[in-house]
C-alpha positions in Angstrom: -10.0 2.9 -37.3 -9.1 6.3 -36.1 -7.5 5.3 -33.2 -5.3 3.4 -35.7 -4.9 6.2 -38.2 -4.1 8.4 -34.9 -1.3 5.6 -33.8 0.5 5.1 -36.9 1.1 9.2 -37.2 2.2 9.5 -34.0 4.6 6.8 -34.0 4.7 5.0 -37.5 8.2 3.0 -36.2 6.6 1.6 -33.7 3.7 0.9 -35.4 5.4 -1.1 -37.7 7.9 -3.1 -35.2 4.5 -3.8 -33.2 2.6 -5.5 -36.4 6.0 -8.0 -37.6 6.7 -8.8 -33.9 3.2 -9.2 -32.2 2.8 -8.9 -28.8 2.4 -12.2 -26.0 0.4 -11.9 -22.5 1.9 -10.7 -19.4 0.5 -12.5 -16.1 -0.7 -9.3 -14.1 -2.2 -10.2 -11.0 -4.1 -7.7 -8.3 -4.4 -7.4 -4.5 -6.4 -5.5 -1.8 -4.4 -2.6 -1.2 -4.0 -0.1 1.7 -3.9 3.7 1.3 -1.0 6.0 0.3 -0.2 9.5 -0.1 -3.3 11.4 -2.0 -3.7 14.8 -3.3 -7.3 15.8 -4.6 -8.1 19.0 -6.0 -11.1 20.8 -8.1 -9.6 20.5 -12.1 -9.1 22.6 -14.7 -8.4 22.5 -18.6 -5.0 22.9 -18.2 -4.9 19.9 -15.3 -6.4 17.1 -18.2 -5.5 16.3 -21.5 -7.4 18.1 -24.2 -10.5 16.2 -25.5 -10.5 15.1 -28.9 -12.6 17.0 -30.9 -15.4 14.4 -31.6 -16.2 14.0 -28.1 -19.0 15.5 -26.3 -16.9 18.9 -24.4 -19.4 17.9 -21.1 -18.7 14.8 -21.0 -14.8 15.1 -20.7 -15.1 18.4 -19.1 -12.4 17.6 -16.1 -14.1 17.9 -12.3 -11.7 16.2 -10.0 -7.8 15.7 -10.4 -6.2 12.5 -8.1 -2.6 12.6 -7.9 0.5 10.9 -6.3 4.1 10.6 -6.3 4.3 7.2 -4.6 5.7 4.5 -6.8 6.3 7.1 -9.9 3.3 8.5 -9.8 -0.3 8.7 -10.7 -2.7 11.0 -11.9 -6.5 9.9 -12.2 -8.9 12.6 -13.2 -12.8 12.3 -13.3 -15.3 14.4 -15.4 -18.1 16.2 -14.3 -20.5 13.6 -15.4 -18.3 10.9 -13.3 -16.7 9.8 -15.7 -13.2 8.2 -15.5 -11.2 10.0 -18.3 -7.9 9.7 -17.7 -5.6 7.2 -15.6 -1.9 8.0 -16.1 0.0 5.5 -13.8 3.2 5.6 -13.7 3.0 9.3 -14.5 6.9 10.6 -14.4 9.1 11.6 -16.7 10.8 8.9 -18.6 8.3 6.6 -17.4 4.6 8.0 -18.6 1.8 6.0 -19.7 -2.1 6.8 -19.8 -4.6 3.6 -19.8 -7.9 5.1 -20.6 -7.6 8.9 -21.7 -6.4 7.8 -25.4 -8.3 8.9 -28.7 -11.7 8.8 -28.0 -12.4 8.0 -24.4 -14.9 5.3 -23.2 -15.8 4.9 -19.5 -19.2 5.9 -18.0 -22.0 4.0 -16.9 -25.5 2.8 -18.3 -28.7 2.4 -16.5 -31.9 0.0 -17.7 -35.3 0.0 -15.9 -39.0 -0.9 -16.9 -42.0 1.2 -15.2 -44.6 -0.7 -14.3 -46.9 -1.0 -17.2 -44.5 0.6 -19.6 -41.1 -0.3 -21.7 -37.7 -0.5 -21.0 -35.9 2.6 -20.5 -32.2 3.0 -21.1 -30.0 6.0 -19.7 -25.9 6.0 -20.7 -23.3 8.2 -20.5 -19.8 6.5 -21.7 -18.0 9.9 -22.5 -18.6 9.7 -26.0 -22.2 9.3 -26.2 -24.9 10.2 -23.6 -28.6 9.9 -23.5 -31.4 10.1 -21.1 -29.6 12.2 -17.9 -30.1 15.5 -16.8 -27.7 18.3 -15.4 -25.1 16.3 -13.0 -24.4 17.9 -9.4 -20.6 18.0 -8.6 -19.3 18.0 -4.7 -16.2 17.3 -3.2 -15.8 15.8 0.6 -16.1 13.3 -0.4 -15.6 13.9 -4.2 -19.2 13.0 -5.3 -20.9 13.0 -8.8 -24.9 13.2 -8.3 -27.6 12.9 -11.6 -30.9 12.1 -12.2 -32.3 10.3 -15.6 -34.4 12.9 -17.3 -37.5 11.8 -16.7 -37.0 11.4 -13.2 -37.1 8.0 -12.3 -34.3 7.1 -10.8 -31.1 9.3 -9.1 -27.6 7.6 -9.1 -25.2 9.1 -6.8 -21.3 8.2 -7.2 -18.4 8.7 -4.8 -14.8 8.4 -6.1 -12.2 7.6 -3.5 -8.5 7.5 -5.0 -5.7 4.9 -2.6 -2.5 6.3 -3.8 0.0 3.8 -2.5 -2.2 1.0 -4.5 -2.8 2.9 -7.7 -6.7 2.5 -7.5 -9.9 4.5 -7.8 -12.9 2.9 -6.3 -16.5 4.0 -7.0 -19.5 3.7 -4.6 -22.5 4.1 -7.2 -26.0 4.3 -5.1 -28.8 4.2 -7.5 -32.2 5.0 -6.3 -35.8 4.8 -7.1 -37.0 8.7 -7.0 -40.1 8.0 -9.2 -43.0 7.1 -6.4 -43.6 3.7 -8.3 -41.9 0.3 -8.5 -39.3 -0.3 -11.1 -38.6 -3.2 -12.5 -35.4 -5.0 -14.6 -33.4 -3.0 -13.4 -29.3 -3.0 -14.6 -26.5 -1.0 -14.2 -23.3 -1.1 -16.6 -19.9 0.0 -15.8 -18.0 0.3 -19.2 -14.6 1.3 -19.8 -11.9 1.0 -22.9 -8.8 0.3 -21.9 -6.1 1.0 -24.1 -3.2 0.5 -21.7 0.2 2.1 -22.5 -1.3 3.6 -25.6 -0.6 7.0 -24.2 1.5 9.1 -22.6 5.2 10.5 -23.6 6.5 6.8 -23.4 3.4 5.0 -24.9 4.0 1.6 -27.4 1.3 -0.3 -27.3 -1.1 1.6 -30.3 -4.5 0.3 -28.3 -3.7 -3.7 -28.9 -4.2 -5.4 -25.4 -4.5 -9.0 -24.1 -7.9 -8.9 -22.4 -9.6 -11.6 -19.9 -12.0 -11.7 -17.1 -13.2 -13.6 -14.2 -17.3 -14.8 -14.9 -18.2 -12.4 -12.2 -15.6 -10.3 -10.7 -13.2 -8.9 -12.7 -12.1 -7.8 -16.4 -8.5 -6.6 -17.2 -6.4 -5.3 -20.3 -2.3 -6.1 -20.0 0.4 -6.6 -22.6 3.8 -7.6 -23.3 6.0 -7.2 -25.9 8.8 -9.7 -27.3 10.9 -7.9 -30.2 12.6 -11.3 -31.9 15.3 -9.3 -33.6 16.5 -7.6 -30.7 16.0 -11.1 -28.3 14.4 -8.0 -26.0 10.9 -8.2 -23.9 9.1 -5.4 -23.2 7.2 -5.5 -20.1 3.8 -3.7 -20.2 1.3 -2.9 -17.4 -2.5 -3.8 -16.8 -5.7 -2.5 -15.7 -8.3 -4.1 -13.9 -12.0 -3.3 -13.8 -13.7 -5.5 -10.3 -16.8 -5.9 -8.5 -16.2 -5.1 -4.6 -19.8 -5.3 -3.0 -22.1 -6.5 -2.3 -21.6 -10.3 -3.0 -23.4 -11.7 -5.3 -26.9 -13.5 -4.7 -26.1 -17.0 -6.1 -23.5 -19.3 -6.6 -24.8 -21.0 -9.5 -22.1 -20.5 -12.3 -25.0 -19.6 -15.0 -26.7 -17.7 -12.5 -27.4 -13.8 -13.9 -30.7 -13.4 -12.3 -31.5 -10.8 -9.7 -28.6 -9.8 -7.2 -26.1 -11.1 -9.4 -23.2 -9.5 -11.6 -21.0 -10.3 -14.5 -18.3 -9.7 -16.8 -18.1 -8.6 -20.6 -15.3 -8.3 -23.0 -17.1 -6.8 -26.3 -16.1 -5.0 -29.6 -17.6 -1.3 -30.1 -20.7 -2.6 -31.4 -22.7 -2.4 -28.1 -21.5 0.4 -26.0 -25.0 1.8 -24.2 -27.1 -1.1 -23.6 -27.6 -2.8 -20.2 -27.8 -6.4 -22.1 -24.2 -7.4 -23.4 -23.6 -11.1 -23.4 -21.3 -12.7 -20.6 -17.6 -13.2 -21.4 -16.5 -16.7 -20.6 -13.5 -16.8 -23.3 -9.8 -17.6 -23.1 -7.6 -14.6 -23.4 -8.2 -12.0 -26.3 -6.2 -10.0 -28.1 -6.9 -6.3 -29.7 -9.0 -3.2 -29.0 -12.0 -4.2 -27.2 -13.5 -2.8 -24.5 -14.7 -4.0 -21.0 -18.0 -4.3 -18.5 -19.5 -5.4 -15.2 -23.2 -5.7 -15.4 -25.1 -5.3 -12.2 -28.5 -7.2 -12.5 -30.5 -5.5 -9.6 -34.0 -6.6 -10.8 -36.8 -4.4 -8.9 -36.8 -1.1 -6.7 -39.8 -0.3 -4.7 -40.4 3.6 -4.6 -38.0 5.2 -2.2 -35.3 2.1 -2.1 -31.7 1.7 -3.5 -29.2 -0.2 -4.4 -25.3 0.4 -3.7 -22.5 -1.2 -5.5 -18.9 -0.6 -5.1 -16.3 -1.1 -8.1 -12.4 -0.4 -8.5 -10.2 0.7 -11.3 -6.8 -0.8 -10.2 -3.9 -0.4 -12.2 -1.5 -3.8 -11.4 
């Protein structure tokens, strides 16, 4: 509701048009990409959009901005806690669209695990909500954000690599057992609230997108808009969150055991757990969230698991 109020206040005429004429899907694809011209520099408040007042400031404090002028420009901002708080692409005068950093920002990670003889523990940080994590350490060359759970049992190290020509951000997540004993039932979830074309000077989508996913590897949001009165089709953009490595442990369609991963499309009722239901439904329309869930299983003391995912503007 907050997002809808913000949208109607900013552009009441566009909001009315959207309600009357609706939206239709635009099929967008993704492909493996090559490197492009990239600049990355430590960020300051003046380079990022001001965080909304209802968000914990530490979770959306800009740490690193990646940018390129290629193909009308792309700018991506990572927070000091390892959240992707902006994905602005295209990013140029007359073509300025933000896809994540709109209204209340939701992007981040949840980790669940069970100590031997104990009960399940959950640590999460989705930029708007955070619990169960200690202080973060930021490094450059490459760009990294490292932090441990507040009980010291697990360490999450994230490395961020930007591809300017490909309009993508790759995140290598290394989860290490630092507890001194085996941990069981480990899951790692990456969650995002795509609001494609809903921010920036040329925004028009008002948080409403089409959403679809494969069973395992990718989940996307996109939009297109047909204005019947003008016989005009407005082409939108698309965003994809996809799994890169490692390959899943089983090709069984409904296998969600250790070594597997799956996609989800959810409303805002489950933003922190590692157990959202898998998405195997036709494309849906609205203001929804997307995630990848990785079922790691057990890690012995000192063992680690590396998972690589990617954000891609189609």
